[in-house]
mmCIF file as gemmi writes it, N, C-alpha and C atoms, coordinates in Angstrom:
data_model
loop_
_atom_site.group_PDB
_atom_site.id
_atom_site.type_symbol
_atom_site.label_atom_id
_atom_site.label_alt_id
_atom_site.label_comp_id
_atom_site.label_asym_id
_atom_site.label_entity_id
_atom_site.label_seq_id
_atom_site.pdbx_PDB_ins_code
_atom_site.Cartn_x
_atom_site.Cartn_y
_atom_site.Cartn_z
_atom_site.occupancy
_atom_site.B_iso_or_equiv
_atom_site.pdbx_formal_charge
_atom_site.auth_seq_id
_atom_site.auth_asym_id
_atom_site.pdbx_PDB_model_num
ATOM 1 N N . MET Axp A 1 ? -16.83 -4.62 2.388 1 0 ? 1 A 1
ATOM 2 C CA . MET Axp A 1 ? -16.757 -4.633 3.825 1 0 ? 1 A 1
ATOM 3 C C . MET Axp A 1 ? -15.549 -3.82 4.314 1 0 ? 1 A 1
ATOM 4 N N . ARG Axp A 2 ? -14.398 -3.994 3.661 1 0 ? 2 A 1
ATOM 5 C CA . ARG Axp A 2 ? -13.202 -3.257 4.074 1 0 ? 2 A 1
ATOM 6 C C . ARG Axp A 2 ? -13.424 -1.749 3.904 1 0 ? 2 A 1
ATOM 7 N N . THR Axp A 3 ? -14.1 -1.342 2.843 1 0 ? 3 A 1
ATOM 8 C CA . THR Axp A 3 ? -14.363 0.074 2.61 1 0 ? 3 A 1
ATOM 9 C C . THR Axp A 3 ? -15.194 0.663 3.732 1 0 ? 3 A 1
ATOM 10 N N . GLN Axp A 4 ? -16.199 -0.044 4.182 1 0 ? 4 A 1
ATOM 11 C CA . GLN Axp A 4 ? -17.037 0.446 5.279 1 0 ? 4 A 1
ATOM 12 C C . GLN Axp A 4 ? -16.246 0.57 6.568 1 0 ? 4 A 1
ATOM 13 N N . ALA Axp A 5 ? -15.305 -0.32 6.777 1 0 ? 5 A 1
ATOM 14 C CA . ALA Axp A 5 ? -14.511 -0.274 8.005 1 0 ? 5 A 1
ATOM 15 C C . ALA Axp A 5 ? -13.686 1.001 8.096 1 0 ? 5 A 1
ATOM 16 N N . PHE Axp A 6 ? -13.324 1.58 6.963 1 0 ? 6 A 1
ATOM 17 C CA . PHE Axp A 6 ? -12.491 2.767 6.966 1 0 ? 6 A 1
ATOM 18 C C . PHE Axp A 6 ? -13.244 4.007 6.478 1 0 ? 6 A 1
ATOM 19 N N . ALA Axp A 7 ? -14.555 3.994 6.622 1 0 ? 7 A 1
ATOM 20 C CA . ALA Axp A 7 ? -15.352 5.157 6.244 1 0 ? 7 A 1
ATOM 21 C C . ALA Axp A 7 ? -15.009 6.345 7.147 1 0 ? 7 A 1
ATOM 22 N N . THR Axp A 8 ? -14.581 6.061 8.367 1 0 ? 8 A 1
ATOM 23 C CA . THR Axp A 8 ? -14.14 7.082 9.306 1 0 ? 8 A 1
ATOM 24 C C . THR Axp A 8 ? -12.654 6.862 9.568 1 0 ? 8 A 1
ATOM 25 N N . ARG Axp A 9 ? -11.895 7.925 9.568 1 0 ? 9 A 1
ATOM 26 C CA . ARG Axp A 9 ? -10.452 7.789 9.8 1 0 ? 9 A 1
ATOM 27 C C . ARG Axp A 9 ? -10.182 7.246 11.198 1 0 ? 9 A 1
ATOM 28 N N . PRO Axp A 10 ? -9.296 6.281 11.311 1 0 ? 10 A 1
ATOM 29 C CA . PRO Axp A 10 ? -8.936 5.745 12.622 1 0 ? 10 A 1
ATOM 30 C C . PRO Axp A 10 ? -8.228 6.811 13.463 1 0 ? 10 A 1
ATOM 31 N N . ALA Axp A 11 ? -8.614 6.926 14.73 1 0 ? 11 A 1
ATOM 32 C CA . ALA Axp A 11 ? -8.005 7.923 15.614 1 0 ? 11 A 1
ATOM 33 C C . ALA Axp A 11 ? -6.562 7.547 15.944 1 0 ? 11 A 1
ATOM 34 N N . VAL Axp A 12 ? -6.327 6.275 16.183 1 0 ? 12 A 1
ATOM 35 C CA . VAL Axp A 12 ? -4.981 5.789 16.515 1 0 ? 12 A 1
ATOM 36 C C . VAL Axp A 12 ? -4.659 4.629 15.571 1 0 ? 12 A 1
ATOM 37 N N . PRO Axp A 13 ? -4.134 4.931 14.382 1 0 ? 13 A 1
ATOM 38 C CA . PRO Axp A 13 ? -3.841 3.866 13.416 1 0 ? 13 A 1
ATOM 39 C C . PRO Axp A 13 ? -2.747 2.936 13.913 1 0 ? 13 A 1
ATOM 40 N N . ARG Axp A 14 ? -2.946 1.634 13.654 1 0 ? 14 A 1
ATOM 41 C CA . ARG Axp A 14 ? -1.959 0.64 14.051 1 0 ? 14 A 1
ATOM 42 C C . ARG Axp A 14 ? -1.49 -0.189 12.861 1 0 ? 14 A 1
ATOM 43 N N . THR Axp A 15 ? -2.391 -0.532 11.982 1 0 ? 15 A 1
ATOM 44 C CA . THR Axp A 15 ? -2.043 -1.38 10.845 1 0 ? 15 A 1
ATOM 45 C C . THR Axp A 15 ? -1.736 -0.519 9.62 1 0 ? 15 A 1
ATOM 46 N N . ALA Axp A 16 ? -1.174 -1.158 8.605 1 0 ? 16 A 1
ATOM 47 C CA . ALA Axp A 16 ? -0.89 -0.439 7.354 1 0 ? 16 A 1
ATOM 48 C C . ALA Axp A 16 ? -2.171 0.133 6.76 1 0 ? 16 A 1
ATOM 49 N N . ASP Axp A 17 ? -3.241 -0.664 6.75 1 0 ? 17 A 1
ATOM 50 C CA . ASP Axp A 17 ? -4.512 -0.179 6.21 1 0 ? 17 A 1
ATOM 51 C C . ASP Axp A 17 ? -5.03 1.022 6.993 1 0 ? 17 A 1
ATOM 52 N N . GLU Axp A 18 ? -4.901 0.964 8.304 1 0 ? 18 A 1
ATOM 53 C CA . GLU Axp A 18 ? -5.383 2.077 9.127 1 0 ? 18 A 1
ATOM 54 C C . GLU Axp A 18 ? -4.564 3.341 8.891 1 0 ? 18 A 1
ATOM 55 N N . HIS Axp A 19 ? -3.265 3.193 8.724 1 0 ? 19 A 1
ATOM 56 C CA . HIS Axp A 19 ? -2.431 4.37 8.416 1 0 ? 19 A 1
ATOM 57 C C . HIS Axp A 19 ? -2.812 4.957 7.063 1 0 ? 19 A 1
ATOM 58 N N . LEU Axp A 20 ? -3.081 4.105 6.112 1 0 ? 20 A 1
ATOM 59 C CA . LEU Axp A 20 ? -3.489 4.585 4.788 1 0 ? 20 A 1
ATOM 60 C C . LEU Axp A 20 ? -4.825 5.318 4.879 1 0 ? 20 A 1
ATOM 61 N N . ALA Axp A 21 ? -5.766 4.738 5.617 1 0 ? 21 A 1
ATOM 62 C CA . ALA Axp A 21 ? -7.076 5.37 5.786 1 0 ? 21 A 1
ATOM 63 C C . ALA Axp A 21 ? -6.982 6.682 6.556 1 0 ? 21 A 1
ATOM 64 N N . ALA Axp A 22 ? -5.993 6.792 7.443 1 0 ? 22 A 1
ATOM 65 C CA . ALA Axp A 22 ? -5.813 8.014 8.233 1 0 ? 22 A 1
ATOM 66 C C . ALA Axp A 22 ? -5.056 9.09 7.451 1 0 ? 22 A 1
ATOM 67 N N . GLY Axp A 23 ? -4.581 8.736 6.26 1 0 ? 23 A 1
ATOM 68 C CA . GLY Axp A 23 ? -3.891 9.722 5.432 1 0 ? 23 A 1
ATOM 69 C C . GLY Axp A 23 ? -2.387 9.733 5.599 1 0 ? 23 A 1
ATOM 70 N N . ASP Axp A 24 ? -1.829 8.73 6.275 1 0 ? 24 A 1
ATOM 71 C CA . ASP Axp A 24 ? -0.387 8.648 6.463 1 0 ? 24 A 1
ATOM 72 C C . ASP Axp A 24 ? 0.186 7.583 5.528 1 0 ? 24 A 1
ATOM 73 N N . ALA Axp A 25 ? 0.353 7.958 4.279 1 0 ? 25 A 1
ATOM 74 C CA . ALA Axp A 25 ? 0.82 7.008 3.27 1 0 ? 25 A 1
ATOM 75 C C . ALA Axp A 25 ? 2.252 6.559 3.529 1 0 ? 25 A 1
ATOM 76 N N . THR Axp A 26 ? 3.075 7.398 4.136 1 0 ? 26 A 1
ATOM 77 C CA . THR Axp A 26 ? 4.46 7.03 4.424 1 0 ? 26 A 1
ATOM 78 C C . THR Axp A 26 ? 4.519 5.886 5.428 1 0 ? 26 A 1
ATOM 79 N N . ALA Axp A 27 ? 3.779 5.998 6.515 1 0 ? 27 A 1
ATOM 80 C CA . ALA Axp A 27 ? 3.751 4.928 7.524 1 0 ? 27 A 1
ATOM 81 C C . ALA Axp A 27 ? 3.141 3.659 6.94 1 0 ? 27 A 1
ATOM 82 N N . ALA Axp A 28 ? 2.102 3.813 6.139 1 0 ? 28 A 1
ATOM 83 C CA . ALA Axp A 28 ? 1.463 2.651 5.508 1 0 ? 28 A 1
ATOM 84 C C . ALA Axp A 28 ? 2.447 1.953 4.578 1 0 ? 28 A 1
ATOM 85 N N . LEU Axp A 29 ? 3.165 2.713 3.773 1 0 ? 29 A 1
ATOM 86 C CA . LEU Axp A 29 ? 4.126 2.145 2.834 1 0 ? 29 A 1
ATOM 87 C C . LEU Axp A 29 ? 5.183 1.319 3.565 1 0 ? 29 A 1
ATOM 88 N N . THR Axp A 30 ? 5.677 1.841 4.666 1 0 ? 30 A 1
ATOM 89 C CA . THR Axp A 30 ? 6.676 1.13 5.464 1 0 ? 30 A 1
ATOM 90 C C . THR Axp A 30 ? 6.119 -0.187 5.99 1 0 ? 30 A 1
ATOM 91 N N . ARG Axp A 31 ? 4.903 -0.159 6.5 1 0 ? 31 A 1
ATOM 92 C CA . ARG Axp A 31 ? 4.303 -1.377 7.056 1 0 ? 31 A 1
ATOM 93 C C . ARG Axp A 31 ? 4.015 -2.414 5.965 1 0 ? 31 A 1
ATOM 94 N N . TYR Axp A 32 ? 3.51 -1.953 4.831 1 0 ? 32 A 1
ATOM 95 C CA . TYR Axp A 32 ? 3.283 -2.887 3.714 1 0 ? 32 A 1
ATOM 96 C C . TYR Axp A 32 ? 4.606 -3.5 3.254 1 0 ? 32 A 1
ATOM 97 N N . ALA Axp A 33 ? 5.664 -2.707 3.202 1 0 ? 33 A 1
ATOM 98 C CA . ALA Axp A 33 ? 6.973 -3.202 2.762 1 0 ? 33 A 1
ATOM 99 C C . ALA Axp A 33 ? 7.489 -4.293 3.694 1 0 ? 33 A 1
ATOM 100 N N . HIS Axp A 34 ? 7.228 -4.161 4.994 1 0 ? 34 A 1
ATOM 101 C CA . HIS Axp A 34 ? 7.645 -5.198 5.943 1 0 ? 34 A 1
ATOM 102 C C . HIS Axp A 34 ? 6.937 -6.518 5.645 1 0 ? 34 A 1
ATOM 103 N N . VAL Axp A 35 ? 5.659 -6.452 5.347 1 0 ? 35 A 1
ATOM 104 C CA . VAL Axp A 35 ? 4.91 -7.67 5.01 1 0 ? 35 A 1
ATOM 105 C C . VAL Axp A 35 ? 5.46 -8.264 3.716 1 0 ? 35 A 1
ATOM 106 N N . LEU Axp A 36 ? 5.694 -7.414 2.735 1 0 ? 36 A 1
ATOM 107 C CA . LEU Axp A 36 ? 6.169 -7.885 1.435 1 0 ? 36 A 1
ATOM 108 C C . LEU Axp A 36 ? 7.592 -8.452 1.488 1 0 ? 36 A 1
ATOM 109 N N . ALA Axp A 37 ? 8.366 -8.046 2.468 1 0 ? 37 A 1
ATOM 110 C CA . ALA Axp A 37 ? 9.711 -8.608 2.618 1 0 ? 37 A 1
ATOM 111 C C . ALA Axp A 37 ? 9.638 -10.102 2.924 1 0 ? 37 A 1
ATOM 112 N N . ASP Axp A 38 ? 8.606 -10.494 3.668 1 0 ? 38 A 1
ATOM 113 C CA . ASP Axp A 38 ? 8.418 -11.907 4.017 1 0 ? 38 A 1
ATOM 114 C C . ASP Axp A 38 ? 7.578 -12.661 3.002 1 0 ? 38 A 1
ATOM 115 N N . ALA Axp A 39 ? 6.641 -11.958 2.369 1 0 ? 39 A 1
ATOM 116 C CA . ALA Axp A 39 ? 5.725 -12.603 1.421 1 0 ? 39 A 1
ATOM 117 C C . ALA Axp A 39 ? 5.527 -11.686 0.217 1 0 ? 39 A 1
ATOM 118 N N . PRO Axp A 40 ? 6.468 -11.678 -0.734 1 0 ? 40 A 1
ATOM 119 C CA . PRO Axp A 40 ? 6.448 -10.725 -1.851 1 0 ? 40 A 1
ATOM 120 C C . PRO Axp A 40 ? 5.2 -10.768 -2.731 1 0 ? 40 A 1
ATOM 121 N N . ALA Axp A 41 ? 4.499 -11.868 -2.741 1 0 ? 41 A 1
ATOM 122 C CA . ALA Axp A 41 ? 3.319 -11.971 -3.608 1 0 ? 41 A 1
ATOM 123 C C . ALA Axp A 41 ? 2.016 -11.85 -2.824 1 0 ? 41 A 1
ATOM 124 N N . GLU Axp A 42 ? 2.073 -11.403 -1.583 1 0 ? 42 A 1
ATOM 125 C CA . GLU Axp A 42 ? 0.852 -11.28 -0.778 1 0 ? 42 A 1
ATOM 126 C C . GLU Axp A 42 ? -0.015 -10.186 -1.409 1 0 ? 42 A 1
ATOM 127 N N . PRO Axp A 43 ? -1.175 -10.558 -1.986 1 0 ? 43 A 1
ATOM 128 C CA . PRO Axp A 43 ? -1.937 -9.597 -2.793 1 0 ? 43 A 1
ATOM 129 C C . PRO Axp A 43 ? -2.468 -8.398 -2.025 1 0 ? 43 A 1
ATOM 130 N N . HIS Axp A 44 ? -2.896 -8.59 -0.794 1 0 ? 44 A 1
ATOM 131 C CA . HIS Axp A 44 ? -3.428 -7.465 -0.02 1 0 ? 44 A 1
ATOM 132 C C . HIS Axp A 44 ? -2.327 -6.438 0.245 1 0 ? 44 A 1
ATOM 133 N N . ALA Axp A 45 ? -1.182 -6.915 0.707 1 0 ? 45 A 1
ATOM 134 C CA . ALA Axp A 45 ? -0.077 -6 1.002 1 0 ? 45 A 1
ATOM 135 C C . ALA Axp A 45 ? 0.438 -5.332 -0.271 1 0 ? 45 A 1
ATOM 136 N N . LEU Axp A 46 ? 0.495 -6.087 -1.362 1 0 ? 46 A 1
ATOM 137 C CA . LEU Axp A 46 ? 0.964 -5.52 -2.623 1 0 ? 46 A 1
ATOM 138 C C . LEU Axp A 46 ? 0.031 -4.421 -3.116 1 0 ? 46 A 1
ATOM 139 N N . SER Axp A 47 ? -1.263 -4.654 -3.029 1 0 ? 47 A 1
ATOM 140 C CA . SER Axp A 47 ? -2.204 -3.624 -3.481 1 0 ? 47 A 1
ATOM 141 C C . SER Axp A 47 ? -2.135 -2.389 -2.588 1 0 ? 47 A 1
ATOM 142 N N . GLY Axp A 48 ? -2.006 -2.583 -1.275 1 0 ? 48 A 1
ATOM 143 C CA . GLY Axp A 48 ? -1.87 -1.439 -0.371 1 0 ? 48 A 1
ATOM 144 C C . GLY Axp A 48 ? -0.585 -0.674 -0.626 1 0 ? 48 A 1
ATOM 145 N N . TRP Axp A 49 ? 0.504 -1.422 -0.875 1 0 ? 49 A 1
ATOM 146 C CA . TRP Axp A 49 ? 1.793 -0.79 -1.172 1 0 ? 49 A 1
ATOM 147 C C . TRP Axp A 49 ? 1.692 0.073 -2.423 1 0 ? 49 A 1
ATOM 148 N N . ILE Axp A 50 ? 1.02 -0.453 -3.445 1 0 ? 50 A 1
ATOM 149 C CA . ILE Axp A 50 ? 0.855 0.305 -4.695 1 0 ? 50 A 1
ATOM 150 C C . ILE Axp A 50 ? 0.063 1.581 -4.455 1 0 ? 50 A 1
ATOM 151 N N . VAL Axp A 51 ? -1.026 1.489 -3.709 1 0 ? 51 A 1
ATOM 152 C CA . VAL Axp A 51 ? -1.842 2.677 -3.435 1 0 ? 51 A 1
ATOM 153 C C . VAL Axp A 51 ? -1.032 3.701 -2.646 1 0 ? 51 A 1
ATOM 154 N N . ALA Axp A 52 ? -0.338 3.263 -1.605 1 0 ? 52 A 1
ATOM 155 C CA . ALA Axp A 52 ? 0.46 4.19 -0.795 1 0 ? 52 A 1
ATOM 156 C C . ALA Axp A 52 ? 1.559 4.838 -1.641 1 0 ? 52 A 1
ATOM 157 N N . ARG Axp A 53 ? 2.234 4.043 -2.443 1 0 ? 53 A 1
ATOM 158 C CA . ARG Axp A 53 ? 3.308 4.565 -3.295 1 0 ? 53 A 1
ATOM 159 C C . ARG Axp A 53 ? 2.766 5.57 -4.313 1 0 ? 53 A 1
ATOM 160 N N . THR Axp A 54 ? 1.598 5.289 -4.85 1 0 ? 54 A 1
ATOM 161 C CA . THR Axp A 54 ? 0.963 6.184 -5.813 1 0 ? 54 A 1
ATOM 162 C C . THR Axp A 54 ? 0.608 7.522 -5.171 1 0 ? 54 A 1
ATOM 163 N N . ILE Axp A 55 ? 0.172 7.483 -3.924 1 0 ? 55 A 1
ATOM 164 C CA . ILE Axp A 55 ? -0.138 8.725 -3.21 1 0 ? 55 A 1
ATOM 165 C C . ILE Axp A 55 ? 1.121 9.557 -3.029 1 0 ? 55 A 1
ATOM 166 N N . LEU Axp A 56 ? 2.214 8.881 -2.674 1 0 ? 56 A 1
ATOM 167 C CA . LEU Axp A 56 ? 3.464 9.598 -2.404 1 0 ? 56 A 1
ATOM 168 C C . LEU Axp A 56 ? 4.187 10.06 -3.664 1 0 ? 56 A 1
ATOM 169 N N . GLU Axp A 57 ? 4.063 9.285 -4.722 1 0 ? 57 A 1
ATOM 170 C CA . GLU Axp A 57 ? 4.758 9.605 -5.972 1 0 ? 57 A 1
ATOM 171 C C . GLU Axp A 57 ? 3.835 9.431 -7.17 1 0 ? 57 A 1
ATOM 172 N N . PRO Axp A 58 ? 2.864 10.352 -7.326 1 0 ? 58 A 1
ATOM 173 C CA . PRO Axp A 58 ? 1.957 10.245 -8.469 1 0 ? 58 A 1
ATOM 174 C C . PRO Axp A 58 ? 2.714 10.507 -9.769 1 0 ? 58 A 1
ATOM 175 N N . GLY Axp A 59 ? 2.17 10.017 -10.844 1 0 ? 59 A 1
ATOM 176 C CA . GLY Axp A 59 ? 2.798 10.251 -12.139 1 0 ? 59 A 1
ATOM 177 C C . GLY Axp A 59 ? 2.772 9.013 -13.007 1 0 ? 59 A 1
ATOM 178 N N . ARG Axp A 60 ? 3.62 9.02 -13.991 1 0 ? 60 A 1
ATOM 179 C CA . ARG Axp A 60 ? 3.642 7.947 -14.991 1 0 ? 60 A 1
ATOM 180 C C . ARG Axp A 60 ? 3.956 6.581 -14.378 1 0 ? 60 A 1
ATOM 181 N N . ALA Axp A 61 ? 4.968 6.511 -13.524 1 0 ? 61 A 1
ATOM 182 C CA . ALA Axp A 61 ? 5.331 5.233 -12.89 1 0 ? 61 A 1
ATOM 183 C C . ALA Axp A 61 ? 4.184 4.715 -12.03 1 0 ? 61 A 1
ATOM 184 N N . ALA Axp A 62 ? 3.501 5.615 -11.346 1 0 ? 62 A 1
ATOM 185 C CA . ALA Axp A 62 ? 2.363 5.214 -10.519 1 0 ? 62 A 1
ATOM 186 C C . ALA Axp A 62 ? 1.241 4.649 -11.375 1 0 ? 62 A 1
ATOM 187 N N . ARG Axp A 63 ? 0.973 5.297 -12.482 1 0 ? 63 A 1
ATOM 188 C CA . ARG Axp A 63 ? -0.075 4.793 -13.375 1 0 ? 63 A 1
ATOM 189 C C . ARG Axp A 63 ? 0.301 3.422 -13.922 1 0 ? 63 A 1
ATOM 190 N N . ARG Axp A 64 ? 1.582 3.214 -14.201 1 0 ? 64 A 1
ATOM 191 C CA . ARG Axp A 64 ? 2.045 1.919 -14.695 1 0 ? 64 A 1
ATOM 192 C C . ARG Axp A 64 ? 1.856 0.835 -13.627 1 0 ? 64 A 1
ATOM 193 N N . MET Axp A 65 ? 2.169 1.156 -12.369 1 0 ? 65 A 1
ATOM 194 C CA . MET Axp A 65 ? 1.977 0.184 -11.288 1 0 ? 65 A 1
ATOM 195 C C . MET Axp A 65 ? 0.505 -0.176 -11.12 1 0 ? 65 A 1
ATOM 196 N N . LEU Axp A 66 ? -0.353 0.829 -11.209 1 0 ? 66 A 1
ATOM 197 C CA . LEU Axp A 66 ? -1.789 0.576 -11.062 1 0 ? 66 A 1
ATOM 198 C C . LEU Axp A 66 ? -2.327 -0.266 -12.206 1 0 ? 66 A 1
ATOM 199 N N . ALA Axp A 67 ? -1.799 -0.03 -13.399 1 0 ? 67 A 1
ATOM 200 C CA . ALA Axp A 67 ? -2.276 -0.757 -14.578 1 0 ? 67 A 1
ATOM 201 C C . ALA Axp A 67 ? -1.705 -2.166 -14.675 1 0 ? 67 A 1
ATOM 202 N N . ARG Axp A 68 ? -0.47 -2.373 -14.22 1 0 ? 68 A 1
ATOM 203 C CA . ARG Axp A 68 ? 0.215 -3.664 -14.375 1 0 ? 68 A 1
ATOM 204 C C . ARG Axp A 68 ? 0.873 -4.107 -13.068 1 0 ? 68 A 1
ATOM 205 N N . PRO Axp A 69 ? 0.121 -4.342 -12.006 1 0 ? 69 A 1
ATOM 206 C CA . PRO Axp A 69 ? 0.734 -4.71 -10.727 1 0 ? 69 A 1
ATOM 207 C C . PRO Axp A 69 ? 1.522 -6.011 -10.783 1 0 ? 69 A 1
ATOM 208 N N . GLU Axp A 70 ? 1.192 -6.884 -11.711 1 0 ? 70 A 1
ATOM 209 C CA . GLU Axp A 70 ? 1.905 -8.168 -11.806 1 0 ? 70 A 1
ATOM 210 C C . GLU Axp A 70 ? 3.388 -7.967 -12.136 1 0 ? 70 A 1
ATOM 211 N N . GLU Axp A 71 ? 3.727 -6.84 -12.733 1 0 ? 71 A 1
ATOM 212 C CA . GLU Axp A 71 ? 5.12 -6.567 -13.051 1 0 ? 71 A 1
ATOM 213 C C . GLU Axp A 71 ? 5.967 -6.353 -11.795 1 0 ? 71 A 1
ATOM 214 N N . LEU Axp A 72 ? 5.313 -6.047 -10.694 1 0 ? 72 A 1
ATOM 215 C CA . LEU Axp A 72 ? 6.033 -5.831 -9.443 1 0 ? 72 A 1
ATOM 216 C C . LEU Axp A 72 ? 6.391 -7.135 -8.747 1 0 ? 72 A 1
ATOM 217 N N . LEU Axp A 73 ? 5.864 -8.23 -9.193 1 0 ? 73 A 1
ATOM 218 C CA . LEU Axp A 73 ? 6.101 -9.494 -8.51 1 0 ? 73 A 1
ATOM 219 C C . LEU Axp A 73 ? 7.506 -10.031 -8.736 1 0 ? 73 A 1
ATOM 220 N N . GLU Axp A 74 ? 8.198 -9.578 -9.74 1 0 ? 74 A 1
ATOM 221 C CA . GLU Axp A 74 ? 9.564 -10.025 -9.979 1 0 ? 74 A 1
ATOM 222 C C . GLU Axp A 74 ? 10.496 -9.493 -8.881 1 0 ? 74 A 1
ATOM 223 N N . PRO Axp A 75 ? 10.833 -8.225 -8.87 1 0 ? 75 A 1
ATOM 224 C CA . PRO Axp A 75 ? 11.614 -7.711 -7.752 1 0 ? 75 A 1
ATOM 225 C C . PRO Axp A 75 ? 10.675 -7.315 -6.61 1 0 ? 75 A 1
ATOM 226 N N . SER Axp A 76 ? 11.086 -7.49 -5.38 1 0 ? 76 A 1
ATOM 227 C CA . SER Axp A 76 ? 10.264 -7.106 -4.235 1 0 ? 76 A 1
ATOM 228 C C . SER Axp A 76 ? 10.204 -5.595 -4.137 1 0 ? 76 A 1
ATOM 229 N N . PRO Axp A 77 ? 9.003 -5.012 -3.901 1 0 ? 77 A 1
ATOM 230 C CA . PRO Axp A 77 ? 8.885 -3.567 -3.737 1 0 ? 77 A 1
ATOM 231 C C . PRO Axp A 77 ? 9.659 -3.109 -2.496 1 0 ? 77 A 1
ATOM 232 N N . ARG Axp A 78 ? 10.273 -1.97 -2.602 1 0 ? 78 A 1
ATOM 233 C CA . ARG Axp A 78 ? 11.014 -1.429 -1.474 1 0 ? 78 A 1
ATOM 234 C C . ARG Axp A 78 ? 10.525 -0.012 -1.187 1 0 ? 78 A 1
ATOM 235 N N . VAL Axp A 79 ? 10.789 0.429 0.015 1 0 ? 79 A 1
ATOM 236 C CA . VAL Axp A 79 ? 10.398 1.773 0.425 1 0 ? 79 A 1
ATOM 237 C C . VAL Axp A 79 ? 11.402 2.76 -0.087 1 0 ? 79 A 1
């Protein structure tokens, strides 16, 4: 259902998910980080943060985050 909601890029993104769908990973990362500051284990925000971070910084660390997201639950992700 969430995938269908973002099949078309939002014209005026407001939420972290909408910014990510619109191609603005930097804005999405910031918004996800705000949620994670209050709730570090919130799975939706954590998964969005990982995707946004991977877009901005692809490579070995990104692949590690995608493969082992539970490792991020110890320290809170930061922007």
